[in-house]
Predicted model as a PDB file, atoms N, CA, C, CB and O in Angstrom, pLDDT in the B-factor column:
MODEL        1                                                                  
ATOM      1  N   MET A   1      -3.774  -0.531  21.433  1.00 60.00           N  
ATOM      2  CA  MET A   1      -1.680  -0.550  21.422  1.00 60.00           C  
ATOM      3  C   MET A   1      -2.143  -1.044  19.497  1.00 60.00           C  
ATOM      4  CB  MET A   1      -0.259  -2.644  23.064  1.00 60.00           C  
ATOM      5  O   MET A   1      -2.443  -2.043  18.843  1.00 60.00           O  
ATOM      6  N   PRO A   2      -1.877   0.768  19.273  1.00 66.00           N  
ATOM      7  CA  PRO A   2      -1.686   0.663  18.166  1.00 66.00           C  
ATOM      8  C   PRO A   2      -0.072   0.283  17.390  1.00 66.00           C  
ATOM      9  CB  PRO A   2      -2.254   1.763  17.900  1.00 66.00           C  
ATOM     10  O   PRO A   2       1.025   0.790  17.627  1.00 66.00           O  
ATOM     11  N   CYS A   3      -0.398  -0.648  16.539  1.00 76.00           N  
ATOM     12  CA  CYS A   3       0.826  -0.871  15.863  1.00 76.00           C  
ATOM     13  C   CYS A   3       1.222  -0.959  14.690  1.00 76.00           C  
ATOM     14  CB  CYS A   3       1.190  -1.630  16.125  1.00 76.00           C  
ATOM     15  O   CYS A   3       0.467  -1.542  13.911  1.00 76.00           O  
ATOM     16  N   GLY A   4       2.181  -0.563  14.303  1.00 80.00           N  
ATOM     17  CA  GLY A   4       2.231  -0.149  12.494  1.00 80.00           C  
ATOM     18  C   GLY A   4       3.554  -0.756  11.898  1.00 80.00           C  
ATOM     19  O   GLY A   4       4.558  -0.921  12.590  1.00 80.00           O  
ATOM     20  N   VAL A   5       3.464  -1.156  10.232  1.00 84.00           N  
ATOM     21  CA  VAL A   5       4.221  -1.709  10.262  1.00 84.00           C  
ATOM     22  C   VAL A   5       4.713  -0.988   8.685  1.00 84.00           C  
ATOM     23  CB  VAL A   5       3.890  -3.117  10.656  1.00 84.00           C  
ATOM     24  O   VAL A   5       3.802  -0.390   8.113  1.00 84.00           O  
ATOM     25  N   ASP A   6       5.679  -1.006   8.177  1.00 88.00           N  
ATOM     26  CA  ASP A   6       6.232  -0.156   6.459  1.00 88.00           C  
ATOM     27  C   ASP A   6       5.936  -1.054   5.445  1.00 88.00           C  
ATOM     28  CB  ASP A   6       8.107   0.190   6.174  1.00 88.00           C  
ATOM     29  O   ASP A   6       6.911  -1.803   5.368  1.00 88.00           O  
ATOM     30  N   PHE A   7       5.282  -1.303   4.804  1.00 89.00           N  
ATOM     31  CA  PHE A   7       6.105  -1.706   3.217  1.00 89.00           C  
ATOM     32  C   PHE A   7       6.051  -1.759   2.314  1.00 89.00           C  
ATOM     33  CB  PHE A   7       6.439  -2.389   2.843  1.00 89.00           C  
ATOM     34  O   PHE A   7       4.895  -2.154   2.162  1.00 89.00           O  
ATOM     35  N   ASP A   8       6.596  -1.625   1.073  1.00 93.00           N  
ATOM     36  CA  ASP A   8       7.556  -0.762  -0.041  1.00 93.00           C  
ATOM     37  C   ASP A   8       7.413  -1.987  -0.905  1.00 93.00           C  
ATOM     38  CB  ASP A   8       9.408  -0.184   0.407  1.00 93.00           C  
ATOM     39  O   ASP A   8       8.224  -2.902  -1.048  1.00 93.00           O  
ATOM     40  N   VAL A   9       5.898  -1.787  -1.608  1.00 92.00           N  
ATOM     41  CA  VAL A   9       5.081  -2.175  -3.204  1.00 92.00           C  
ATOM     42  C   VAL A   9       6.175  -1.302  -4.291  1.00 92.00           C  
ATOM     43  CB  VAL A   9       2.969  -1.332  -3.353  1.00 92.00           C  
ATOM     44  O   VAL A   9       6.531  -0.125  -4.226  1.00 92.00           O  
ATOM     45  N   GLY A  10       6.488  -2.219  -5.153  1.00 94.00           N  
ATOM     46  CA  GLY A  10       7.501  -2.538  -5.830  1.00 94.00           C  
ATOM     47  C   GLY A  10       6.416  -1.467  -7.211  1.00 94.00           C  
ATOM     48  O   GLY A  10       5.365  -1.903  -7.680  1.00 94.00           O  
ATOM     49  N   ALA A  11       6.981  -0.199  -7.569  1.00 94.00           N  
ATOM     50  CA  ALA A  11       6.139  -0.420  -9.397  1.00 94.00           C  
ATOM     51  C   ALA A  11       6.764   0.018 -10.230  1.00 94.00           C  
ATOM     52  CB  ALA A  11       4.748   0.291  -9.850  1.00 94.00           C  
ATOM     53  O   ALA A  11       7.781   0.672  -9.999  1.00 94.00           O  
ATOM     54  N   GLN A  12       6.415  -0.173 -11.160  1.00 95.00           N  
ATOM     55  CA  GLN A  12       7.538  -0.677 -12.550  1.00 95.00           C  
ATOM     56  C   GLN A  12       6.582   0.388 -14.221  1.00 95.00           C  
ATOM     57  CB  GLN A  12       7.340  -3.407 -12.852  1.00 95.00           C  
ATOM     58  O   GLN A  12       5.623   0.369 -14.993  1.00 95.00           O  
ATOM     59  N   ASN A  13       7.303   0.823 -13.989  1.00 95.00           N  
ATOM     60  CA  ASN A  13       6.335   1.525 -15.301  1.00 95.00           C  
ATOM     61  C   ASN A  13       7.278   0.846 -16.667  1.00 95.00           C  
ATOM     62  CB  ASN A  13       6.354   3.783 -15.305  1.00 95.00           C  
ATOM     63  O   ASN A  13       8.495   0.929 -16.828  1.00 95.00           O  
ATOM     64  N   SER A  14       6.085   0.047 -17.707  1.00 92.00           N  
ATOM     65  CA  SER A  14       6.826  -0.519 -18.886  1.00 92.00           C  
ATOM     66  C   SER A  14       7.800   0.234 -19.601  1.00 92.00           C  
ATOM     67  CB  SER A  14       5.966  -0.887 -19.817  1.00 92.00           C  
ATOM     68  O   SER A  14       7.759   1.397 -20.003  1.00 92.00           O  
ATOM     69  N   PRO A  15       8.547  -0.503 -19.674  1.00 89.00           N  
ATOM     70  CA  PRO A  15      10.267   0.050 -20.934  1.00 89.00           C  
ATOM     71  C   PRO A  15       8.913   0.478 -22.489  1.00 89.00           C  
ATOM     72  CB  PRO A  15      12.163  -2.421 -21.675  1.00 89.00           C  
ATOM     73  O   PRO A  15       9.247   1.334 -23.309  1.00 89.00           O  
ATOM     74  N   ALA A  16       8.069   0.040 -22.575  1.00 93.00           N  
ATOM     75  CA  ALA A  16       6.890   0.093 -24.168  1.00 93.00           C  
ATOM     76  C   ALA A  16       6.668   1.277 -23.433  1.00 93.00           C  
ATOM     77  CB  ALA A  16       5.219  -1.228 -24.664  1.00 93.00           C  
ATOM     78  O   ALA A  16       7.088   2.077 -24.269  1.00 93.00           O  
ATOM     79  N   ASN A  17       6.280   2.031 -22.391  1.00 91.00           N  
ATOM     80  CA  ASN A  17       6.119   3.335 -22.098  1.00 91.00           C  
ATOM     81  C   ASN A  17       6.624   4.549 -22.172  1.00 91.00           C  
ATOM     82  CB  ASN A  17       6.018   3.339 -21.394  1.00 91.00           C  
ATOM     83  O   ASN A  17       6.942   5.201 -21.178  1.00 91.00           O  
ATOM     84  N   ARG A  18       6.771   5.065 -23.716  1.00 93.00           N  
ATOM     85  CA  ARG A  18       7.507   6.168 -23.049  1.00 93.00           C  
ATOM     86  C   ARG A  18       7.239   7.956 -22.674  1.00 93.00           C  
ATOM     87  CB  ARG A  18       8.523   6.093 -23.810  1.00 93.00           C  
ATOM     88  O   ARG A  18       7.662   8.985 -23.201  1.00 93.00           O  
ATOM     89  N   TYR A  19       6.374   7.694 -21.562  1.00 95.00           N  
ATOM     90  CA  TYR A  19       5.609   8.910 -20.353  1.00 95.00           C  
ATOM     91  C   TYR A  19       6.036   7.868 -19.307  1.00 95.00           C  
ATOM     92  CB  TYR A  19       3.467   9.396 -20.395  1.00 95.00           C  
ATOM     93  O   TYR A  19       5.781   6.713 -18.964  1.00 95.00           O  
ATOM     94  N   ASP A  20       7.112   9.284 -18.873  1.00 96.00           N  
ATOM     95  CA  ASP A  20       6.655   9.080 -17.109  1.00 96.00           C  
ATOM     96  C   ASP A  20       4.770   8.741 -16.885  1.00 96.00           C  
ATOM     97  CB  ASP A  20       7.093  11.026 -16.094  1.00 96.00           C  
ATOM     98  O   ASP A  20       3.915   9.094 -17.697  1.00 96.00           O  
ATOM     99  N   LEU A  21       4.540   8.092 -15.764  1.00 95.00           N  
ATOM    100  CA  LEU A  21       4.003   8.238 -14.663  1.00 95.00           C  
ATOM    101  C   LEU A  21       3.455   8.921 -13.214  1.00 95.00           C  
ATOM    102  CB  LEU A  21       4.309   7.850 -14.654  1.00 95.00           C  
ATOM    103  O   LEU A  21       4.170   9.210 -12.255  1.00 95.00           O  
ATOM    104  N   ARG A  22       2.263   9.066 -13.300  1.00 95.00           N  
ATOM    105  CA  ARG A  22       1.994   9.945 -11.842  1.00 95.00           C  
ATOM    106  C   ARG A  22       0.823   8.896 -10.869  1.00 95.00           C  
ATOM    107  CB  ARG A  22       1.085  11.854 -12.305  1.00 95.00           C  
ATOM    108  O   ARG A  22      -0.174   8.373 -11.367  1.00 95.00           O  
ATOM    109  N   LEU A  23       1.186   8.783  -9.596  1.00 94.00           N  
ATOM    110  CA  LEU A  23       0.496   8.223  -9.195  1.00 94.00           C  
ATOM    111  C   LEU A  23       0.331   9.471  -7.639  1.00 94.00           C  
ATOM    112  CB  LEU A  23       0.992   6.643  -9.252  1.00 94.00           C  
ATOM    113  O   LEU A  23       1.051   9.973  -6.775  1.00 94.00           O  
ATOM    114  N   GLU A  24      -1.127   9.467  -8.086  1.00 95.00           N  
ATOM    115  CA  GLU A  24      -1.867  10.361  -7.620  1.00 95.00           C  
ATOM    116  C   GLU A  24      -1.771  10.421  -5.752  1.00 95.00           C  
ATOM    117  CB  GLU A  24      -3.297  10.005  -8.289  1.00 95.00           C  
ATOM    118  O   GLU A  24      -1.314  11.180  -4.897  1.00 95.00           O  
ATOM    119  N   ARG A  25      -2.667   8.834  -5.826  1.00 94.00           N  
ATOM    120  CA  ARG A  25      -3.694   8.268  -5.020  1.00 94.00           C  
ATOM    121  C   ARG A  25      -4.039   6.989  -5.541  1.00 94.00           C  
ATOM    122  CB  ARG A  25      -4.863   9.113  -4.932  1.00 94.00           C  
ATOM    123  O   ARG A  25      -4.349   6.695  -6.695  1.00 94.00           O  
ATOM    124  N   LEU A  26      -3.910   6.024  -4.184  1.00 91.00           N  
ATOM    125  CA  LEU A  26      -3.880   4.307  -4.133  1.00 91.00           C  
ATOM    126  C   LEU A  26      -4.613   3.926  -2.740  1.00 91.00           C  
ATOM    127  CB  LEU A  26      -2.085   3.583  -4.117  1.00 91.00           C  
ATOM    128  O   LEU A  26      -4.137   4.210  -1.641  1.00 91.00           O  
ATOM    129  N   GLU A  27      -6.117   3.089  -2.984  1.00 93.00           N  
ATOM    130  CA  GLU A  27      -6.835   2.618  -2.059  1.00 93.00           C  
ATOM    131  C   GLU A  27      -5.947   1.376  -1.933  1.00 93.00           C  
ATOM    132  CB  GLU A  27      -8.359   2.491  -2.365  1.00 93.00           C  
ATOM    133  O   GLU A  27      -5.316   0.666  -2.716  1.00 93.00           O  
ATOM    134  N   TRP A  28      -6.193   1.423  -0.458  1.00 90.00           N  
ATOM    135  CA  TRP A  28      -5.862  -0.445  -0.173  1.00 90.00           C  
ATOM    136  C   TRP A  28      -6.388  -0.700   0.894  1.00 90.00           C  
ATOM    137  CB  TRP A  28      -4.271  -1.075   0.033  1.00 90.00           C  
ATOM    138  O   TRP A  28      -6.710   0.065   1.804  1.00 90.00           O  
ATOM    139  N   THR A  29      -6.544  -2.448   0.749  1.00 89.00           N  
ATOM    140  CA  THR A  29      -6.729  -3.037   1.659  1.00 89.00           C  
ATOM    141  C   THR A  29      -6.578  -5.020   1.802  1.00 89.00           C  
ATOM    142  CB  THR A  29      -7.917  -2.394   1.835  1.00 89.00           C  
ATOM    143  O   THR A  29      -6.834  -6.116   1.302  1.00 89.00           O  
ATOM    144  N   LEU A  30      -5.972  -4.279   2.880  1.00 83.00           N  
ATOM    145  CA  LEU A  30      -5.137  -5.733   3.756  1.00 83.00           C  
ATOM    146  C   LEU A  30      -6.367  -6.845   3.497  1.00 83.00           C  
ATOM    147  CB  LEU A  30      -4.784  -5.457   5.977  1.00 83.00           C  
ATOM    148  O   LEU A  30      -7.506  -6.659   3.926  1.00 83.00           O  
ATOM    149  N   VAL A  31      -5.899  -8.231   2.599  1.00 85.00           N  
ATOM    150  CA  VAL A  31      -6.691  -9.211   3.333  1.00 85.00           C  
ATOM    151  C   VAL A  31      -5.785 -10.710   4.149  1.00 85.00           C  
ATOM    152  CB  VAL A  31      -7.806  -9.721   2.098  1.00 85.00           C  
ATOM    153  O   VAL A  31      -4.622 -11.109   4.088  1.00 85.00           O  
ATOM    154  N   LEU A  32      -6.921 -11.154   4.813  1.00 78.00           N  
ATOM    155  CA  LEU A  32      -6.330 -12.481   5.149  1.00 78.00           C  
ATOM    156  C   LEU A  32      -6.849 -13.449   5.946  1.00 78.00           C  
ATOM    157  CB  LEU A  32      -5.288 -12.336   5.644  1.00 78.00           C  
ATOM    158  O   LEU A  32      -7.078 -13.555   7.150  1.00 78.00           O  
ATOM    159  N   GLU A  33      -6.993 -14.217   4.861  1.00 81.00           N  
ATOM    160  CA  GLU A  33      -8.179 -15.724   5.341  1.00 81.00           C  
ATOM    161  C   GLU A  33      -8.883 -15.922   4.589  1.00 81.00           C  
ATOM    162  CB  GLU A  33      -9.188 -15.757   6.501  1.00 81.00           C  
ATOM    163  O   GLU A  33      -9.343 -17.061   4.674  1.00 81.00           O  
ATOM    164  N   ASP A  34      -9.592 -14.827   3.093  1.00 85.00           N  
ATOM    165  CA  ASP A  34     -10.280 -13.990   2.532  1.00 85.00           C  
ATOM    166  C   ASP A  34     -11.358 -12.739   3.546  1.00 85.00           C  
ATOM    167  CB  ASP A  34     -10.992 -14.949   1.641  1.00 85.00           C  
ATOM    168  O   ASP A  34     -12.569 -12.563   3.409  1.00 85.00           O  
ATOM    169  N   ARG A  35     -10.398 -12.017   4.547  1.00 80.00           N  
ATOM    170  CA  ARG A  35     -11.166 -10.874   5.478  1.00 80.00           C  
ATOM    171  C   ARG A  35     -10.523 -10.052   5.510  1.00 80.00           C  
ATOM    172  CB  ARG A  35     -11.525 -11.031   6.785  1.00 80.00           C  
ATOM    173  O   ARG A  35      -9.351 -10.012   5.885  1.00 80.00           O  
ATOM    174  N   ASP A  36     -11.346  -9.040   5.023  1.00 82.00           N  
ATOM    175  CA  ASP A  36     -11.172  -7.888   5.438  1.00 82.00           C  
ATOM    176  C   ASP A  36     -10.237  -6.981   6.977  1.00 82.00           C  
ATOM    177  CB  ASP A  36     -12.393  -7.794   5.377  1.00 82.00           C  
ATOM    178  O   ASP A  36     -10.612  -7.091   8.145  1.00 82.00           O  
ATOM    179  N   THR A  37      -9.115  -6.217   6.547  1.00 80.00           N  
ATOM    180  CA  THR A  37      -8.753  -6.561   8.097  1.00 80.00           C  
ATOM    181  C   THR A  37      -8.195  -5.135   8.158  1.00 80.00           C  
ATOM    182  CB  THR A  37      -7.548  -8.019   8.532  1.00 80.00           C  
ATOM    183  O   THR A  37      -8.643  -4.319   8.965  1.00 80.00           O  
ATOM    184  N   VAL A  38      -7.023  -4.787   7.128  1.00 83.00           N  
ATOM    185  CA  VAL A  38      -7.054  -2.812   7.731  1.00 83.00           C  
ATOM    186  C   VAL A  38      -7.445  -2.923   6.491  1.00 83.00           C  
ATOM    187  CB  VAL A  38      -5.472  -1.470   8.292  1.00 83.00           C  
ATOM    188  O   VAL A  38      -7.918  -3.856   5.842  1.00 83.00           O  
ATOM    189  N   SER A  39      -7.093  -1.478   6.177  1.00 86.00           N  
ATOM    190  CA  SER A  39      -7.374  -0.318   4.987  1.00 86.00           C  
ATOM    191  C   SER A  39      -6.792   0.951   4.908  1.00 86.00           C  
ATOM    192  CB  SER A  39      -8.675   0.071   4.954  1.00 86.00           C  
ATOM    193  O   SER A  39      -6.802   1.542   5.987  1.00 86.00           O  
ATOM    194  N   GLY A  40      -6.244   1.611   3.894  1.00 89.00           N  
ATOM    195  CA  GLY A  40      -5.840   2.607   4.081  1.00 89.00           C  
ATOM    196  C   GLY A  40      -5.918   3.349   2.336  1.00 89.00           C  
ATOM    197  O   GLY A  40      -6.172   3.028   1.175  1.00 89.00           O  
ATOM    198  N   VAL A  41      -5.504   4.518   3.168  1.00 91.00           N  
ATOM    199  CA  VAL A  41      -4.694   5.535   1.389  1.00 91.00           C  
ATOM    200  C   VAL A  41      -3.670   5.938   1.843  1.00 91.00           C  
ATOM    201  CB  VAL A  41      -5.475   7.169   0.550  1.00 91.00           C  
ATOM    202  O   VAL A  41      -3.255   6.178   2.977  1.00 91.00           O  
ATOM    203  N   PHE A  42      -2.972   6.044   0.049  1.00 91.00           N  
ATOM    204  CA  PHE A  42      -1.845   5.944   0.275  1.00 91.00           C  
ATOM    205  C   PHE A  42      -1.868   7.630  -0.407  1.00 91.00           C  
ATOM    206  CB  PHE A  42      -1.011   4.530  -0.334  1.00 91.00           C  
ATOM    207  O   PHE A  42      -2.084   7.306  -1.575  1.00 91.00           O  
ATOM    208  N   ASP A  43      -1.808   8.811  -0.437  1.00 92.00           N  
ATOM    209  CA  ASP A  43      -2.345   9.907  -1.165  1.00 92.00           C  
ATOM    210  C   ASP A  43      -1.190  10.656  -1.269  1.00 92.00           C  
ATOM    211  CB  ASP A  43      -3.526  10.648  -0.551  1.00 92.00           C  
ATOM    212  O   ASP A  43      -1.351  11.555  -0.444  1.00 92.00           O  
ATOM    213  N   ARG A  44       0.255  10.863  -1.989  1.00 93.00           N  
ATOM    214  CA  ARG A  44       1.229  11.698  -2.181  1.00 93.00           C  
ATOM    215  C   ARG A  44       2.073  11.315  -2.764  1.00 93.00           C  
ATOM    216  CB  ARG A  44       1.654  12.143  -1.347  1.00 93.00           C  
ATOM    217  O   ARG A  44       2.879  10.408  -2.553  1.00 93.00           O  
ATOM    218  N   PRO A  45       1.891  12.231  -3.823  1.00 95.00           N  
ATOM    219  CA  PRO A  45       2.447  11.700  -5.161  1.00 95.00           C  
ATOM    220  C   PRO A  45       3.132  11.625  -5.818  1.00 95.00           C  
ATOM    221  CB  PRO A  45       2.248  11.760  -5.754  1.00 95.00           C  
ATOM    222  O   PRO A  45       3.384  12.693  -6.377  1.00 95.00           O  
ATOM    223  N   ILE A  46       4.128  10.143  -6.375  1.00 94.00           N  
ATOM    224  CA  ILE A  46       5.443   9.739  -7.034  1.00 94.00           C  
ATOM    225  C   ILE A  46       5.104   9.688  -8.301  1.00 94.00           C  
ATOM    226  CB  ILE A  46       6.093   8.436  -6.605  1.00 94.00           C  
ATOM    227  O   ILE A  46       3.966   9.353  -8.629  1.00 94.00           O  
ATOM    228  N   VAL A  47       5.870   9.953  -9.022  1.00 95.00           N  
ATOM    229  CA  VAL A  47       6.297   9.838 -10.414  1.00 95.00           C  
ATOM    230  C   VAL A  47       7.438   8.747 -10.995  1.00 95.00           C  
ATOM    231  CB  VAL A  47       6.769  11.143 -10.696  1.00 95.00           C  
ATOM    232  O   VAL A  47       8.600   8.750 -10.589  1.00 95.00           O  
ATOM    233  N   ILE A  48       7.048   8.033 -11.768  1.00 95.00           N  
ATOM    234  CA  ILE A  48       7.766   6.716 -11.888  1.00 95.00           C  
ATOM    235  C   ILE A  48       7.881   7.190 -13.464  1.00 95.00           C  
ATOM    236  CB  ILE A  48       6.869   5.060 -11.390  1.00 95.00           C  
ATOM    237  O   ILE A  48       7.134   7.653 -14.326  1.00 95.00           O  
ATOM    238  N   GLU A  49       9.534   6.724 -13.299  1.00 94.00           N  
ATOM    239  CA  GLU A  49      10.287   7.821 -14.786  1.00 94.00           C  
ATOM    240  C   GLU A  49       9.790   6.504 -15.768  1.00 94.00           C  
ATOM    241  CB  GLU A  49      12.753   8.296 -14.840  1.00 94.00           C  
ATOM    242  O   GLU A  49       9.458   5.391 -15.360  1.00 94.00           O  
ATOM    243  N   SER A  50       9.845   6.994 -17.234  1.00 93.00           N  
ATOM    244  CA  SER A  50       9.831   6.181 -18.335  1.00 93.00           C  
ATOM    245  C   SER A  50      10.533   4.985 -18.268  1.00 93.00           C  
ATOM    246  CB  SER A  50      10.243   6.816 -19.338  1.00 93.00           C  
ATOM    247  O   SER A  50      11.702   5.241 -17.977  1.00 93.00           O  
ATOM    248  N   ASP A  51      10.274   3.340 -18.460  1.00 91.00           N  
ATOM    249  CA  ASP A  51      11.261   2.615 -18.263  1.00 91.00           C  
ATOM    250  C   ASP A  51      11.633   2.582 -17.009  1.00 91.00           C  
ATOM    251  CB  ASP A  51      12.147   2.899 -18.967  1.00 91.00           C  
ATOM    252  O   ASP A  51      12.705   1.988 -17.129  1.00 91.00           O  
ATOM    253  N   GLY A  52      11.488   2.844 -15.630  1.00 94.00           N  
ATOM    254  CA  GLY A  52      12.085   2.697 -14.332  1.00 94.00           C  
ATOM    255  C   GLY A  52      10.547   2.593 -13.530  1.00 94.00           C  
ATOM    256  O   GLY A  52       9.364   2.828 -13.779  1.00 94.00           O  
ATOM    257  N   SER A  53      11.363   2.099 -12.442  1.00 95.00           N  
ATOM    258  CA  SER A  53      10.788   1.890 -11.486  1.00 95.00           C  
ATOM    259  C   SER A  53      11.118   2.096 -10.395  1.00 95.00           C  
ATOM    260  CB  SER A  53      10.531   1.112 -11.504  1.00 95.00           C  
ATOM    261  O   SER A  53      12.302   2.336 -10.159  1.00 95.00           O  
ATOM    262  N   THR A  54       9.920   2.056  -9.128  1.00 94.00           N  
ATOM    263  CA  THR A  54       9.660   2.420  -7.569  1.00 94.00           C  
ATOM    264  C   THR A  54       9.210   2.351  -6.192  1.00 94.00           C  
ATOM    265  CB  THR A  54       9.403   2.864  -7.534  1.00 94.00           C  
ATOM    266  O   THR A  54       8.397   1.434  -6.077  1.00 94.00           O  
ATOM    267  N   ASP A  55       9.365   2.800  -5.395  1.00 94.00           N  
ATOM    268  CA  ASP A  55       9.217   2.076  -3.934  1.00 94.00           C  
ATOM    269  C   ASP A  55       8.280   2.606  -3.745  1.00 94.00           C  
ATOM    270  CB  ASP A  55      10.172   2.160  -2.764  1.00 94.00           C  
ATOM    271  O   ASP A  55       8.382   3.718  -4.265  1.00 94.00           O  
ATOM    272  N   ILE A  56       7.237   2.473  -3.227  1.00 93.00           N  
ATOM    273  CA  ILE A  56       6.150   3.213  -3.353  1.00 93.00           C  
ATOM    274  C   ILE A  56       5.674   2.489  -1.512  1.00 93.00           C  
ATOM    275  CB  ILE A  56       5.049   2.824  -5.083  1.00 93.00           C  
ATOM    276  O   ILE A  56       5.276   1.347  -1.283  1.00 93.00           O  
ATOM    277  N   PRO A  57       5.836   3.298  -0.775  1.00 91.00           N  
ATOM    278  CA  PRO A  57       6.345   3.635   0.437  1.00 91.00           C  
ATOM    279  C   PRO A  57       4.939   3.609   1.978  1.00 91.00           C  
ATOM    280  CB  PRO A  57       7.072   5.292   0.024  1.00 91.00           C  
ATOM    281  O   PRO A  57       5.066   4.537   2.777  1.00 91.00           O  
ATOM    282  N   ILE A  58       3.946   2.746   2.214  1.00 90.00           N  
ATOM    283  CA  ILE A  58       2.933   2.193   2.462  1.00 90.00           C  
ATOM    284  C   ILE A  58       2.899   1.939   4.358  1.00 90.00           C  
ATOM    285  CB  ILE A  58       2.951   0.901   1.439  1.00 90.00           C  
ATOM    286  O   ILE A  58       3.526   1.107   5.015  1.00 90.00           O  
ATOM    287  N   THR A  59       2.181   2.721   4.707  1.00 87.00           N  
ATOM    288  CA  THR A  59       2.115   2.069   6.772  1.00 87.00           C  
ATOM    289  C   THR A  59       1.119   1.323   6.464  1.00 87.00           C  
ATOM    290  CB  THR A  59       1.600   3.313   8.461  1.00 87.00           C  
ATOM    291  O   THR A  59       0.493   1.465   5.414  1.00 87.00           O  
ATOM    292  N   VAL A  60       0.916   0.635   7.150  1.00 85.00           N  
ATOM    293  CA  VAL A  60      -0.431  -0.313   7.575  1.00 85.00           C  
ATOM    294  C   VAL A  60      -0.279  -0.603   9.416  1.00 85.00           C  
ATOM    295  CB  VAL A  60      -0.334  -2.178   6.509  1.00 85.00           C  
ATOM    296  O   VAL A  60       0.438  -1.346  10.087  1.00 85.00           O  
ATOM    297  N   GLU A  61      -1.718   0.751   9.861  1.00 81.00           N  
ATOM    298  CA  GLU A  61      -1.516   0.646  11.601  1.00 81.00           C  
ATOM    299  C   GLU A  61      -2.984  -0.419  12.081  1.00 81.00           C  
ATOM    300  CB  GLU A  61      -1.660   2.707  12.545  1.00 81.00           C  
ATOM    301  O   GLU A  61      -4.092  -0.298  11.559  1.00 81.00           O  
ATOM    302  N   VAL A  62      -2.816  -0.910  12.610  1.00 76.00           N  
ATOM    303  CA  VAL A  62      -3.808  -1.344  13.292  1.00 76.00           C  
ATOM    304  C   VAL A  62      -3.771  -1.399  15.175  1.00 76.00           C  
ATOM    305  CB  VAL A  62      -3.938  -2.663  12.620  1.00 76.00           C  
ATOM    306  O   VAL A  62      -2.679  -1.397  15.742  1.00 76.00           O  
ATOM    307  N   ASP A  63      -5.028  -1.445  15.944  1.00 73.00           N  
ATOM    308  CA  ASP A  63      -4.560  -1.590  16.937  1.00 73.00           C  
ATOM    309  C   ASP A  63      -5.486  -2.982  17.335  1.00 73.00           C  
ATOM    310  CB  ASP A  63      -4.565  -0.275  17.744  1.00 73.00           C  
ATOM    311  O   ASP A  63      -6.704  -3.134  17.437  1.00 73.00           O  
ATOM    312  N   LEU A  64      -3.981  -4.211  17.566  1.00 69.00           N  
ATOM    313  CA  LEU A  64      -4.393  -5.628  18.007  1.00 69.00           C  
ATOM    314  C   LEU A  64      -5.105  -5.969  18.805  1.00 69.00           C  
ATOM    315  CB  LEU A  64      -3.671  -6.257  18.331  1.00 69.00           C  
ATOM    316  O   LEU A  64      -5.335  -7.175  18.890  1.00 69.00           O  
ATOM    317  N   LEU A  65      -5.653  -5.163  19.588  1.00 72.00           N  
ATOM    318  CA  LEU A  65      -6.682  -5.275  20.953  1.00 72.00           C  
ATOM    319  C   LEU A  65      -7.945  -4.803  19.907  1.00 72.00           C  
ATOM    320  CB  LEU A  65      -6.277  -3.963  22.661  1.00 72.00           C  
ATOM    321  O   LEU A  65      -8.911  -4.835  20.668  1.00 72.00           O  
ATOM    322  N   ARG A  66      -8.152  -4.632  19.365  1.00 70.00           N  
ATOM    323  CA  ARG A  66      -8.992  -4.250  19.231  1.00 70.00           C  
ATOM    324  C   ARG A  66      -9.424  -5.181  17.696  1.00 70.00           C  
ATOM    325  CB  ARG A  66      -8.820  -2.814  19.433  1.00 70.00           C  
ATOM    326  O   ARG A  66     -10.481  -5.765  17.455  1.00 70.00           O  
ATOM    327  N   PHE A  67      -8.210  -5.053  16.843  1.00 68.00           N  
ATOM    328  CA  PHE A  67      -8.137  -6.825  15.569  1.00 68.00           C  
ATOM    329  C   PHE A  67      -8.765  -8.065  16.369  1.00 68.00           C  
ATOM    330  CB  PHE A  67      -6.010  -7.594  15.114  1.00 68.00           C  
ATOM    331  O   PHE A  67      -9.810  -8.502  15.886  1.00 68.00           O  
ATOM    332  N   PHE A  68      -8.128  -8.887  17.880  1.00 71.00           N  
ATOM    333  CA  PHE A  68      -8.511  -9.610  18.136  1.00 71.00           C  
ATOM    334  C   PHE A  68      -9.055  -9.308  19.095  1.00 71.00           C  
ATOM    335  CB  PHE A  68      -7.986 -10.317  18.060  1.00 71.00           C  
ATOM    336  O   PHE A  68      -8.398  -9.631  20.085  1.00 71.00           O  
ATOM    337  N   TYR A  69     -10.028  -8.797  19.336  1.00 71.00           N  
ATOM    338  CA  TYR A  69     -10.715  -8.704  19.609  1.00 71.00           C  
ATOM    339  C   TYR A  69     -12.165  -8.844  19.335  1.00 71.00           C  
ATOM    340  CB  TYR A  69     -10.328  -8.236  19.777  1.00 71.00           C  
ATOM    341  O   TYR A  69     -13.142  -9.142  20.022  1.00 71.00           O  
ATOM    342  N   ASP A  70     -11.844  -8.325  17.314  1.00 65.00           N  
ATOM    343  CA  ASP A  70     -13.327  -8.335  16.617  1.00 65.00           C  
ATOM    344  C   ASP A  70     -13.203  -9.554  15.850  1.00 65.00           C  
ATOM    345  CB  ASP A  70     -13.745  -6.969  15.581  1.00 65.00           C  
ATOM    346  O   ASP A  70     -14.032  -9.551  14.939  1.00 65.00           O  
ATOM    347  N   GLY A  71     -12.587 -10.451  15.865  1.00 59.00           N  
ATOM    348  CA  GLY A  71     -12.276 -12.150  15.832  1.00 59.00           C  
ATOM    349  C   GLY A  71     -11.895 -12.423  14.238  1.00 59.00           C  
ATOM    350  O   GLY A  71     -12.408 -12.871  13.213  1.00 59.00           O  
ATOM    351  N   ALA A  72     -10.357 -11.718  14.832  1.00 50.00           N  
ATOM    352  CA  ALA A  72      -9.756 -12.032  13.799  1.00 50.00           C  
ATOM    353  C   ALA A  72      -9.138 -13.476  14.370  1.00 50.00           C  
ATOM    354  CB  ALA A  72      -8.774 -10.858  13.297  1.00 50.00           C  
ATOM    355  O   ALA A  72      -9.177 -13.743  15.571  1.00 50.00           O  
ATOM    356  N   ARG A  73      -8.521 -14.446  13.300  1.00 52.00           N  
ATOM    357  CA  ARG A  73      -7.784 -15.563  13.567  1.00 52.00           C  
ATOM    358  C   ARG A  73      -6.872 -15.823  13.706  1.00 52.00           C  
ATOM    359  CB  ARG A  73      -7.810 -16.139  13.161  1.00 52.00           C  
ATOM    360  O   ARG A  73      -6.593 -16.999  13.936  1.00 52.00           O  
TER     361      ARG A  73                                                      
ENDMDL                                                                          
END                                                                             
């Protein structure tokens, strides 16, 4: 029973930085109660303009039956 949730993670380029930033890849892990639960990789390039900000859309998908069967509390 896969279930998905979308998160928007904010990213901001410092006003002191006069260059655009390019995010190529972001590896992430969701930790609940000191336990790694799910992880993934965001690998779509995003540009954060100088003195700008943007949202990075992260989709988290988990098989709830397996998640609870494996001992999540």
